[in-house]
C-alpha positions in Angstrom: -101.2 64.4 75.4 -103.5 62.1 77.3 -101.1 61.6 80.2 -102.2 61.0 83.7 -100.8 64.3 84.9 -102.5 66.2 82.0 -105.8 64.7 82.8 -105.4 65.5 86.5 -104.5 69.1 85.8 -107.6 69.4 83.6 -109.7 68.0 86.5 -108.2 70.7 88.8 -109.0 73.4 86.2 -112.6 72.1 85.7 -113.1 72.2 89.5 -113.3 76.0 89.3 -113.5 78.3 92.2 -110.6 80.2 93.8 -107.2 79.6 92.3 -105.0 80.0 95.4 -106.1 76.7 97.1 -105.6 74.7 93.8 -102.1 76.3 93.3 -101.2 75.4 96.9 -102.4 71.8 96.3 -100.0 71.6 93.3 -97.1 73.1 95.2 -97.7 70.7 98.2 -97.7 67.6 96.0 -95.5 68.4 93.1 -97.7 67.1 90.3 -101.4 67.3 89.4 -101.7 63.5 89.5 -100.3 63.4 93.0 -102.5 66.3 94.1 -105.6 64.5 92.8 -104.6 61.2 94.3 -104.0 62.8 97.7 -107.7 62.7 98.5 -110.2 64.9 100.4 -108.1 65.4 103.6 -105.3 66.9 101.5 -107.8 68.9 99.4 -109.4 70.3 102.6 -106.0 71.1 104.1 -105.0 73.1 101.0 -108.2 75.2 101.4 -110.4 73.8 98.6 -114.0 74.6 99.1 -116.6 71.8 99.5 -117.8 72.5 96.0 -114.2 72.1 94.6 -113.7 69.0 96.7 -117.0 67.6 95.3 -116.0 68.4 91.8 -112.7 66.6 92.2 -114.3 63.6 93.7 -116.8 63.1 90.9 -116.2 60.5 88.2 -115.8 62.0 84.8 -119.0 61.7 82.7 -121.7 63.7 81.0 -121.0 67.4 81.1 -117.4 66.9 82.0 -115.3 69.2 79.7 -111.9 67.5 80.1 -112.4 65.1 77.1 -113.2 68.1 74.9 -110.1 69.9 76.2 -108.0 66.8 75.5 -109.3 66.6 71.9 -108.4 70.3 71.4 -104.9 69.7 72.8 -104.4 66.8 70.4 -106.0 68.6 67.5 -103.0 70.4 66.1 -99.2 70.8 66.8 -98.1 73.5 69.3 -101.0 73.2 71.7 -100.3 72.8 75.4 -101.6 73.5 78.8 -98.9 74.5 81.3 -99.8 74.1 85.0 -98.5 76.3 87.8 -96.3 73.3 89.0 -94.7 72.8 85.5 -91.0 73.7 85.1 -92.0 75.4 81.9 -94.5 77.8 83.6 -92.9 81.2 83.0 -90.8 82.3 86.0 -91.8 86.0 86.0 -95.5 85.1 86.0 -95.0 82.4 88.6 -93.8 85.2 91.0 -97.0 87.2 90.5 -99.5 87.0 93.3 -102.6 85.4 92.0 -100.9 83.9 89.0 -103.1 81.7 86.8 -103.5 78.0 87.8 -102.6 77.1 84.2 -101.9 78.7 80.9 -103.3 77.4 77.6 -100.8 77.9 74.8 -100.7 77.8 71.0 -97.2 78.2 69.6 -93.7 78.4 71.1 -93.7 77.9 74.9 -90.0 78.8 75.1 -91.0 82.4 74.1 -92.7 82.8 77.5 -89.2 82.7 79.0 -87.8 85.3 76.7 -87.2 88.9 78.0 -90.4 90.8 77.0 -91.8 94.3 77.0 -95.5 94.8 77.1 -96.9 97.4 74.7 -100.4 98.5 75.5 -102.8 101.3 74.8 -106.2 102.5 73.5 -108.4 100.5 71.2 -109.5 103.8 69.6 -106.0 105.1 69.1 -104.9 108.0 67.0 -102.9 107.6 63.8 -99.8 108.9 65.7 -100.4 106.4 68.5 -100.6 103.5 66.1 -97.4 104.6 64.4 -95.6 104.9 67.8 -96.8 101.4 68.9 -95.7 99.8 65.6 -92.3 101.6 65.6 -91.5 100.9 69.3 -92.5 97.2 69.0 -90.5 96.7 65.8 -87.4 98.2 67.4 -87.9 96.1 70.5 -88.2 92.9 68.4 -85.2 93.9 66.2 -83.2 94.2 69.4 -84.1 90.6 70.4 -86.7 91.4 73.0 -90.2 90.0 72.5 -93.3 92.1 72.6 -96.3 91.1 74.7 -99.8 92.6 74.1 -103.5 91.6 74.2 -104.5 91.2 70.6 -107.1 93.9 71.0 -107.9 96.5 68.3 -105.8 99.6 68.2 -102.5 99.8 70.0 -102.3 96.1 70.7 -102.7 95.2 67.1 -100.2 97.7 66.0 -97.7 96.4 68.6 -98.1 92.8 67.4 -97.7 93.9 63.7 -94.6 95.9 64.5 -92.9 93.0 66.2 -93.8 90.7 63.3 -92.3 93.3 60.9 -88.8 92.9 62.4 -86.6 90.1 61.0 -87.0 87.2 63.4 -89.4 89.3 65.5 -91.1 87.6 68.4 -94.5 88.5 69.9 -96.8 87.0 72.5 -100.6 87.6 72.4 -102.5 87.2 75.7 -106.2 86.6 75.2 -109.1 87.7 77.5 -111.2 85.0 75.7 -110.8 81.3 75.4 -107.6 80.1 73.8 -109.5 79.0 70.7 -111.5 82.2 70.3 -109.5 85.2 69.0 -111.0 88.6 69.9 -111.9 90.7 68.1 -112.8 88.2 65.4 -111.2 90.4 62.7 -107.9 89.6 64.3 -108.2 85.9 63.5 -105.6 86.0 60.8 -103.2 87.9 63.1 -103.9 85.2 65.8 -102.8 82.6 63.3 -99.6 84.5 62.3 -98.6 84.9 65.9 -99.3 81.2 66.7 -97.1 80.2 63.8 -94.1 82.4 64.7 -94.6 83.3 68.4 -97.1 82.4 71.1 -100.8 82.9 71.9 -101.8 82.3 75.6 -104.9 82.4 77.7 -106.0 81.2 81.1 -109.4 80.2 79.7 -109.8 76.7 78.3 -111.1 76.1 74.8 -114.8 76.6 74.4 -115.2 79.0 77.3 -118.0 81.5 76.7 -117.1 85.2 76.2 -117.1 87.3 79.3 -115.9 90.9 79.7 -115.0 90.1 83.3 -112.0 88.1 82.0 -110.2 91.0 80.5 -108.8 92.5 83.7 -107.2 89.1 84.4 -105.8 89.2 80.8 -104.2 92.5 81.6 -102.5 91.0 84.7 -101.0 88.2 82.6 -99.7 90.7 80.0 -98.0 92.6 82.7 -96.9 89.4 84.6 -95.0 88.0 81.5 -93.1 91.3 81.0 -90.1 93.1 82.5 -91.8 96.4 81.8 -94.9 98.0 80.4 -95.0 100.8 77.7 -98.2 102.7 77.6 -98.6 104.4 74.2 -102.0 106.0 74.5 -104.6 105.6 77.2 -107.6 107.4 78.6 -107.6 108.2 82.3 -109.8 105.2 83.0 -108.8 102.4 80.6 -107.5 98.9 80.6 -104.0 100.1 79.6 -103.9 102.5 82.6 -105.0 99.6 84.9 -102.3 97.4 83.4 -99.7 100.0 84.1 -101.0 100.5 87.7 -100.8 96.7 88.3 -97.3 96.7 86.8 -96.1 99.3 89.2 -97.7 97.5 92.2 -95.9 94.3 91.1 -92.5 96.0 90.8 -92.4 96.1 87.0 -91.0 99.1 85.2 -93.7 101.4 83.7 -93.0 103.7 80.8 -95.4 106.2 79.1 -95.1 108.1 75.8 -96.3 111.7 76.1 -98.8 113.1 73.7 -100.6 116.3 72.8 -102.4 118.0 75.6 -105.4 118.2 73.1 -105.5 114.4 72.7 -107.8 112.8 75.3 -106.1 109.5 74.7 -102.9 111.0 76.0 -104.3 112.0 79.4 -103.8 108.5 80.9 -100.1 108.6 79.9 -99.7 112.1 81.3 -101.3 111.0 84.6 -98.9 108.0 84.7 -95.9 110.2 84.2 -97.1 112.5 87.0 -97.5 109.4 89.2 -93.9 108.3 88.6 -93.9 106.4 85.2 -90.8 107.1 83.1 -91.4 109.4 80.2 -89.9 107.9 77.1 -89.5 109.2 73.6 -87.4 106.4 72.0 -87.4 102.6 72.2 -83.7 102.8 73.2 -84.6 104.5 76.4 -86.8 101.6 77.4 -84.2 98.9 76.4 -81.5 100.7 78.4 -83.7 100.9 81.5 -84.6 97.2 81.3 -81.2 95.7 80.5 -80.3 95.1 84.1 -83.6 93.4 84.8 -83.0 90.9 81.9 -80.4 89.2 84.1 -83.3 87.8 86.1 -84.0 85.6 83.1 -80.4 84.4 83.1 -80.8 83.1 86.6 -84.2 81.5 85.9 -82.9 79.9 82.7 -79.9 78.4 84.5 -82.3 76.7 86.9 -84.6 75.6 84.1 -81.7 74.1 82.1 -79.9 72.9 85.2 -76.9 74.9 84.0 -74.2 75.9 86.5 -73.9 79.6 87.4 -70.8 81.2 86.1 -71.0 84.4 88.0 -73.4 87.4 88.0 -74.5 88.9 84.7 -71.9 88.6 82.0 -69.0 88.3 84.5 -68.2 84.9 83.0 -67.7 86.4 79.6 -65.7 89.3 81.0 -63.4 86.9 82.8 -62.7 85.1 79.6 -64.2 81.7 80.5 -64.1 79.6 77.3 -67.5 78.0 77.5 -69.9 75.6 79.3 -68.8 72.4 81.0 -67.2 69.7 78.8 -69.6 67.2 77.4 -72.8 69.1 78.1 -75.4 70.2 75.6 -74.4 73.8 76.0 -70.8 72.8 75.2 -71.9 71.1 72.0 -73.7 74.3 71.1 -70.7 76.5 72.0 -68.5 74.4 69.7 -71.0 74.6 66.9 -71.0 78.4 67.1 -68.5 80.5 65.3 -67.7 84.1 64.8 -69.7 84.1 61.6 -73.5 84.4 62.0 -75.2 81.0 61.8 -78.9 80.2 61.4 -80.9 77.9 63.6 -81.3 75.2 61.0 -77.5 74.9 60.7 -77.1 74.8 64.5 -79.7 72.0 64.7 -77.7 70.1 62.1 -74.4 70.6 63.8 -75.5 69.8 67.3 -78.2 67.2 66.9 -80.3 69.2 69.4 -83.8 70.5 68.7 -84.6 74.1 67.9 -86.5 74.4 71.3 -83.5 73.1 73.2 -81.1 75.4 71.4 -83.5 78.4 71.8 -83.3 78.3 75.6 -79.5 77.8 75.6 -78.9 80.6 73.1 -81.0 82.9 75.1 -79.0 82.2 78.3 -75.7 82.7 76.4 -77.1 86.0 74.9 -78.0 87.3 78.4 -74.6 86.3 79.7 -73.0 88.4 76.9 -71.5 85.3 75.1 -73.6 85.3 72.0 -74.8 88.0 69.6 -78.0 87.6 67.6 -78.9 89.5 64.5 -81.7 88.8 62.0 -82.2 85.4 63.6 -78.6 84.3 63.2 -76.2 83.6 66.0 -72.4 84.1 66.6 -69.9 84.2 69.4 -69.2 87.6 70.7 -65.6 88.8 70.5 -63.9 88.9 73.9 
C-alpha cells in the first residue's frame, strides 16, 4: 500500500490541526499527491495554518509516524485508509459538515455504502434495553440493512451482537479510539468478529493515545454513516442523546423507544420524543420510515459504479426494463442471476467478478427493486 498518494495522504493526516483546510486542499487538487506537490502557496490559499504548512514542508524522519502507519496498513488484509477525496469515501458521511479528513478501516469498505441504521444508547442499560437493542438490530440486519454503533458497553454491544446474530447480518463499529485499539478492551473479541464479517472504522490512526475528547467525534461519524438513528435507552445528558441531536441537525431521521417513567435511562428517549423524534415500538416502523431515504444510496452507487440511471427509485423495474446495458459488468451479473436464490460464491464463479464488485452492483439492483436478498442469497424479483 506504499503508493505515492497513500504516503501523501498520511502526511496530510500527520500535519494535524483543523480538518477543513486540508479537506479543501484535497478537493482543490483531486489527489493527496497533487495537494502535497502544489506547494506552500496552494497550502496557504487553502487556509492551512503556518504550523500545518511547516509540517507538510518537513522531510520525513525521526518522530514521523507515517512509516509506522504504513507498516500497520500492510500488516494484515482488509486494512485501508480512505481519504476525503477517495471515490470510496462513504457518500452520506461526505455530505456531513466537518466530515473526517480520512477514515481508517479494518474489514469490508463496501459496507460503508450500504443503507445503515445507527442503534445507540446507554452503557449502563437495563436488561429490557439490551433486549430491545439486540432484537431491533437483528431484525434490521435480517431485512438487509446494516447496523452502525460505537462498540461501547451496553446498548452498542447488544446492537452489534444482534446484527451478527442475523443470517448474513452486517454491522459497522465506529471507534472513539485508534483503529488498532478496541474500547472497552473486553470487546476485543467482538472487534475481531466485526472486522471479519463487517467493518471497523475510526478517524484516529493506529497508535494514537486514548482521549475522551475523541468520543463526540465518534458519535458524529456513527450518525453520519446512517440514514437514521434509533435511541434505545439514554439519560438526559448522554452521548446517545447528543448523537440523536446531531442527527436531527444533519437532517437524519431520529427514532426513540419509549420506556418506563421509573427508568432514568428512558428519560433521554422521552425528551427526544417530546422534541420531535419518532416514537417507535417495532423495527418495522423504522424500516418503513427509512425506505424512501434508501434511494439516496441508489443514486450515489450509480455514480460510484458509473452506471447509467434508469429512472427514479424502482421505476426501471416497474417499467419492465430487462436489465443493465449489454456487455457491462452489471449485465454479466444480471445474466448470472436466476429466480432461484444464489449464493455469492456461485455468482463469483459465474461472472468472474470479485465479491466486492458484485456486492456494490447487487446493492444497487436491490435498491432499484430488481433483486431480492434472503439469508445472503440473491435472486431476480418477479416482475
